[in-house]
C-alpha positions in Angstrom: -6.3 -13.7 -15.1 -4.7 -12.0 -12.2 -4.9 -13.8 -8.8 -4.6 -11.7 -5.7 -3.6 -13.4 -2.5 -5.6 -11.2 -0.1 -6.6 -10.6 3.5 -9.6 -8.3 3.5 -8.6 -6.3 6.6 -5.0 -5.6 5.3 -4.3 -2.0 4.2 -1.6 -3.3 1.9 -4.0 -5.7 0.2 -6.6 -2.9 -0.1 -4.1 -0.8 -2.0 -4.0 -3.5 -4.7 -7.7 -4.0 -4.8 -8.1 -0.2 -5.2 -5.5 0.0 -8.0 -7.1 -3.0 -9.9 -10.5 -1.3 -9.5 -9.2 2.0 -10.9 -7.8 0.2 -13.9 -10.9 -1.9 -14.3 -9.0 -5.1 -14.2 -10.7 -8.4 -13.5 -9.0 -10.6 -10.9 -9.7 -13.6 -8.7 -9.1 -13.5 -5.0 -7.4 -16.2 -3.0 -8.3 -15.4 0.6 -5.4 -16.0 3.0 -6.5 -16.3 6.7 -3.8 -14.0 8.1 -5.6 -13.7 11.5 -6.5 -15.8 13.4 -5.4 -18.6 11.1 -1.8 -17.5 10.3 -2.2 -19.1 6.9 0.4 -16.7 5.6 2.9 -18.9 7.4 1.6 -22.1 5.8 3.6 -24.3 3.5 1.4 -23.6 0.5 1.6 -19.8 0.9 5.3 -19.8 1.6 5.6 -21.3 -1.9 3.9 -18.2 -3.2 5.8 -15.7 -1.0 8.7 -17.1 1.0 8.5 -14.0 3.2 5.0 -14.9 4.3 3.7 -11.4 3.6 0.6 -10.2 2.0 -0.3 -9.2 -0.6 1.0 -11.2 -3.5 -0.3 -11.5 -7.1 0.1 -14.2 -9.7 -0.2 -12.9 -13.2 -0.1 -16.0 -15.4 2.8 -17.6 -13.5 4.6 -14.3 -12.7 4.4 -13.9 -9.0 5.0 -10.4 -7.5 5.1 -9.8 -3.8 5.2 -6.5 -1.8 2.4 -4.0 -2.2 4.6 -1.3 -3.7 6.2 -3.7 -6.2 2.7 -4.9 -7.1 1.5 -1.3 -7.7 4.5 -0.6 -9.8 4.0 -3.8 -11.8 0.3 -3.4 -12.4 0.7 0.3 -13.4 3.6 -0.6 -15.8 1.8 -3.5 -17.3 -1.9 -2.6 -17.4 -2.2 1.2 -17.5 -2.2 2.2 -21.2 -2.1 5.9 -20.3 1.0 5.7 -18.2 -0.6 8.2 -15.8 -0.4 6.0 -12.7 3.2 4.9 -12.6 6.7 5.6 -13.7 7.4 7.2 -17.0 10.1 9.0 -18.7 10.3 12.0 -16.3 13.2 11.4 -13.9 12.0 13.9 -11.2 8.4 12.6 -11.3 9.7 9.0 -11.0 11.9 10.0 -8.1 9.0 11.7 -6.3 6.8 8.6 -6.8 9.6 6.4 -5.4 10.0 8.7 -2.4 6.3 8.4 -1.6 6.4 4.6 -2.1 9.1 4.5 0.6 7.0 6.8 2.8 4.0 4.4 2.4 6.3 1.6 3.7 7.0 3.7 6.7 3.2 4.3 7.2 2.7 0.5 7.1 5.5 0.0 9.7 4.1 2.6 12.0 0.3 3.0 11.7 -0.1 -0.5 10.3 2.0 -1.9 13.2 -0.1 0.0 15.8 -3.2 -1.3 14.2 -1.9 -4.9 14.3 -1.3 -4.4 18.0 -4.7 -2.9 18.7 -6.9 -4.9 16.4 -5.2 -8.3 16.4 -3.2 -8.3 19.6 0.2 -8.5 18.0 3.0 -8.1 20.6 5.0 -5.0 19.5 5.9 -1.5 20.6 2.5 0.1 19.8 3.4 3.4 21.5 6.6 3.7 19.5 4.6 2.9 16.3 2.0 5.6 17.2 4.7 8.2 17.8 6.3 7.3 14.4 2.8 7.4 12.7 2.0 10.8 14.2 5.3 12.2 12.8 4.6 10.8 9.4 1.0 12.1 9.4 2.3 15.6 10.2 4.8 15.4 7.3 2.0 14.2 4.9 -0.4 16.9 6.1 2.2 19.6 5.6 3.1 18.4 2.2 -0.5 18.2 1.1 -1.3 21.6 2.5 1.5 23.3 0.6 0.6 21.4 -2.6 -3.0 22.5 -2.2 -1.9 26.1 -1.9 0.0 25.6 -5.2 -3.1 24.2 -6.9 -2.0 20.6 -6.7 -4.3 17.8 -5.6 -1.9 14.8 -5.5 1.3 13.8 -3.7 3.3 14.1 -6.9 2.6 17.2 -9.0 0.4 16.5 -12.0 -3.2 16.3 -13.1 -3.7 12.6 -12.1 -3.0 10.6 -9.0 -0.2 8.1 -9.1 0.6 4.8 -7.4 2.1 7.0 -4.6 -1.3 8.2 -3.7 -2.7 4.7 -3.7 0.2 3.5 -1.6 -0.2 6.2 1.1 -4.0 6.2 1.3 -5.0 3.1 3.3 -3.0 3.5 6.4 -3.7 7.2 6.5 -7.4 6.4 6.3 -7.0 3.7 8.9 -5.1 5.9 11.3 -8.0 6.0 13.8 -7.9 2.2 14.0 -4.3 2.7 15.4 -5.6 5.3 17.9 -4.1 8.1 15.8 -6.0 11.3 14.6 -6.8 11.6 11.0 
């Protein structure tokens, strides 16, 4: 059974819980006290993920870290339809990869401002907010034009992909970073 190393308030961990739920996969949760306990820096967790970052999964001894890598792995391994992840269409695959990179930028901006505001992390929150606002404008424009073309998802098609899952949490949590939604 899959084991998810999880912190409930993490947008990146939420991505994984959401994906596992969409696929109907059972999993066990190993709570990691990110804040205030800083358990992600403990010796036992650094054996799971030497970078000390959440989330991570253990699938029968195969440990995958990084939210986007986990989404890719789970979709590749457990989605029998192939609708969620990469397939044999090079342009579609490239678009998914682009949005996974964009999701990383959302984490580094909106997620960072949220870490500052909610948990008191010492970082450039105003710079993170400026970057987050710029990203939200790009996302909003992309979705508006796609909607005009009859598309509902980040990557054209009739089904969401891991790109949609990857971008969702920090967009939804933007108000927690003092950004408009």
